[in-house]
C-alpha positions in Angstrom: -44.7 7.5 27.2 -40.9 7.3 26.7 -39.1 5.8 29.6 -35.8 7.1 31.0 -33.2 5.6 33.3 -31.9 8.0 35.9 -28.1 8.0 36.0 -26.2 10.2 38.6 -29.1 12.6 38.7 -29.3 12.9 35.0 -31.8 11.4 32.5 -30.6 9.0 29.8 -33.0 8.5 27.0 -33.7 4.8 26.3 -33.8 4.6 22.5 -34.6 0.9 22.2 -35.4 -2.3 24.2 -33.9 -5.4 22.5 -35.0 -8.8 23.7 -33.3 -12.2 23.1 -35.1 -15.1 24.7 -37.0 -18.4 24.2 -40.6 -19.2 23.6 -41.8 -17.4 26.7 -41.0 -13.9 25.4 -41.7 -15.0 21.9 -45.3 -15.2 23.2 -45.8 -18.9 22.7 -48.7 -20.6 24.4 -50.3 -24.0 24.1 -53.8 -23.8 22.7 -55.6 -26.7 24.3 -58.6 -26.4 22.1 -56.5 -26.7 18.9 -53.9 -28.9 20.5 -51.0 -26.9 19.2 -48.6 -24.1 20.1 -49.4 -20.6 18.9 -48.4 -17.0 19.5 -50.8 -15.3 21.8 -51.9 -11.8 20.7 -51.7 -10.2 24.1 -48.3 -11.6 24.9 -45.9 -9.9 27.5 -44.0 -7.8 25.1 -47.1 -6.8 23.2 -48.7 -5.6 26.5 -45.5 -3.8 27.5 -45.4 -2.0 24.1 -48.8 -0.5 24.9 -47.3 1.2 27.9 -44.1 2.6 26.3 -43.4 4.2 22.9 -39.8 3.1 23.1 -39.3 0.6 20.3 -39.2 -3.1 21.5 -37.3 -5.4 19.2 -38.0 -9.0 19.9 -35.5 -11.6 18.7 -36.8 -14.5 20.8 -37.1 -17.9 19.3 -38.9 -21.0 20.5 -36.5 -23.7 21.7 -33.6 -21.3 22.1 -30.9 -22.1 24.6 -28.6 -19.5 26.2 -25.6 -20.4 23.9 -27.9 -20.1 20.9 -29.4 -16.9 22.0 -26.0 -15.3 22.7 -24.7 -16.5 19.3 -27.7 -14.9 17.6 -27.3 -11.7 19.6 -23.6 -11.4 18.7 -24.3 -12.0 15.1 -27.1 -9.4 15.0 -25.1 -6.7 16.8 -21.6 -7.3 15.4 -19.8 -4.1 16.3 -22.9 -2.0 16.7 -23.2 0.4 19.6 -25.9 -0.3 22.2 -25.6 3.1 23.9 -28.9 4.2 25.4 -30.4 0.7 24.8 -31.7 -2.0 27.1 -30.9 -5.6 26.2 -33.0 -8.3 27.9 -31.8 -12.0 28.0 -34.6 -14.4 29.0 -33.3 -18.0 28.9 -32.9 -21.1 31.0 -36.1 -23.1 30.3 -34.6 -25.0 27.4 -31.1 -25.1 28.9 -32.2 -27.1 32.0 -34.2 -29.6 30.0 -33.1 -33.2 29.3 -33.6 -35.5 26.3 -36.4 -37.4 28.0 -36.5 -40.2 25.4 -32.8 -40.9 26.1 -33.6 -40.8 29.8 -36.5 -43.2 29.4 -34.4 -45.5 27.3 -31.4 -45.6 29.7 -32.4 -44.3 33.1 -29.3 -45.6 34.8 -26.9 -43.7 32.4 -25.4 -40.3 32.9 -27.6 -37.7 31.2 -26.7 -34.0 30.8 -29.1 -31.1 30.3 -29.0 -29.2 27.0 -26.8 -26.6 28.7 -24.8 -27.7 31.8 -25.1 -25.3 34.7 -21.5 -24.1 34.5 -21.9 -23.4 30.8 -25.1 -21.6 31.4 -23.5 -19.3 34.0 -20.6 -18.6 31.7 -23.0 -17.6 28.9 -24.8 -15.2 31.2 -21.6 -13.6 32.2 -20.5 -13.3 28.6 -23.9 -11.7 27.7 -23.4 -9.1 30.4 -19.9 -8.4 29.2 -20.8 -8.1 25.5 -23.7 -5.8 26.1 -21.8 -3.6 28.6 -18.8 -3.2 26.3 -21.2 -2.1 23.6 -22.6 0.6 25.9 -25.9 -1.1 26.6 -27.8 -2.0 29.8 -28.0 -5.8 30.2 -31.0 -7.3 31.9 -31.3 -10.9 33.0 -34.4 -12.7 34.1 -35.3 -15.3 36.7 -37.3 -18.2 35.3 -41.1 -18.4 35.7 -41.9 -21.5 37.8 -43.1 -24.7 36.2 -45.8 -27.1 37.3 -43.8 -30.3 37.6 -46.9 -32.6 37.7 -48.2 -31.2 34.4 -44.8 -31.2 32.8 -44.2 -34.8 33.8 -47.6 -35.8 32.3 -46.7 -33.8 29.2 -43.3 -35.4 28.5 -44.8 -38.9 29.0 -48.0 -38.3 27.1 -46.8 -40.3 24.0 -45.7 -43.3 25.9 -42.3 -42.6 27.4 -41.8 -44.8 30.5 -42.9 -42.9 33.6 -41.2 -45.5 35.8 -37.9 -45.1 34.0 -37.9 -41.3 34.1 -38.7 -41.4 37.8 -35.9 -43.8 38.3 -33.6 -41.1 36.9 -35.2 -38.2 38.7 -35.8 -39.9 42.1 -38.9 -37.9 42.6 -41.1 -35.9 40.2 -40.5 -32.7 42.1 -36.8 -32.9 41.1 -37.9 -31.4 37.7 -39.1 -28.3 39.5 -36.0 -28.0 41.7 -33.7 -28.5 38.8 -35.4 -25.7 36.8 -35.3 -23.5 39.9 -31.5 -24.1 40.1 -31.1 -22.4 36.7 -33.2 -19.5 38.0 -30.9 -19.0 41.0 -27.9 -19.0 38.6 -29.4 -16.1 36.7 -30.0 -14.2 40.0 -26.4 -14.9 41.1 -24.8 -13.8 37.9 -26.9 -10.6 38.0 -25.6 -9.9 41.6 -22.0 -10.8 40.6 -22.1 -8.4 37.7 -24.2 -5.7 39.3 -26.8 -6.1 36.5 -30.5 -5.6 36.5 -32.6 -8.8 36.8 -36.3 -9.0 36.2 -37.8 -11.1 39.1 -40.3 -13.1 36.9 -40.2 -16.2 39.1 -40.9 -14.2 42.2 -43.8 -12.4 40.5 -45.5 -15.7 39.8 -44.8 -17.2 43.2 -46.1 -14.2 45.2 -49.7 -14.7 43.8 -51.3 -16.3 46.8 -54.7 -16.8 45.2 -53.4 -19.8 43.3 -54.7 -18.7 39.9 -53.8 -20.9 36.9 -50.9 -19.1 35.2 -49.5 -21.9 33.1 -50.6 -23.7 30.0 -51.5 -27.4 29.8 -47.9 -28.4 29.3 -46.9 -27.0 32.7 -44.1 -24.8 31.4 -45.5 -22.0 29.2 -47.2 -19.0 30.9 -50.8 -18.6 29.7 -52.6 -15.3 29.1 -52.6 -14.4 32.8 -48.9 -15.4 33.0 -48.1 -13.0 30.2 -49.8 -10.2 32.0 -47.8 -10.9 35.1 -44.6 -10.7 33.0 -45.6 -7.4 31.5 -46.5 -6.0 34.9 -43.2 -7.2 36.4 -41.3 -5.6 33.6 -43.0 -2.3 34.2 -42.5 -2.4 37.9 -38.8 -3.3 37.3 -38.3 -0.3 35.0 -39.8 2.1 37.5 -37.9 0.7 40.4 -34.6 1.0 38.6 -35.1 4.6 37.8 -37.3 4.8 34.7 -39.9 7.5 34.7 -42.3 8.7 32.0 -41.3 11.7 29.9 -44.0 14.4 30.2 
């Protein structure tokens, strides 16, 4: 199936889907058996590619922040046209993170996340502008939720002071709320720029059965999580006017 986006009653062929993101859309999971990170075969984009024949080009990188992803995107595209192309920007998880060793060492000091919120918002705005000027369709994403208890255990597993980190945070749940803040920024920028936004966070939260959708580290979606992302992408495409070519 080739997917089309309906524009003013006409069909515009989508020639390519390009993705810039972090480890989530890179397909990274934590393998608890082997105690290391690896790329899962049935990751979200791999599953999505089984449903569409439109080429999906994945430039995601583990550890990427929004400024880094935008820099890579601009370097890759240069002055190229993005007409009839969808460009997905999935970032935020690394941007909202702190240097936890520094926090543990000096919990009373002022600590900044890797990408301050204002900078994060500016980068998302610039992404939309860059892609739109090149004729493409920009797509932002909300952030899949994290498990703050698991993540707190993860960042302190090698001996960082839990007491000191909690002194900085106030409460453990602050990690969840802070990451959620970046997700709301992505949603707000999408609304301000009239851009598409894949509701990844909402798709995870609406699953009332309480299935385990995250890896041991509390931040990376597991196999089920990747299926949720793929399904959400498909629903988003259809909702926004994409239909299979027959």
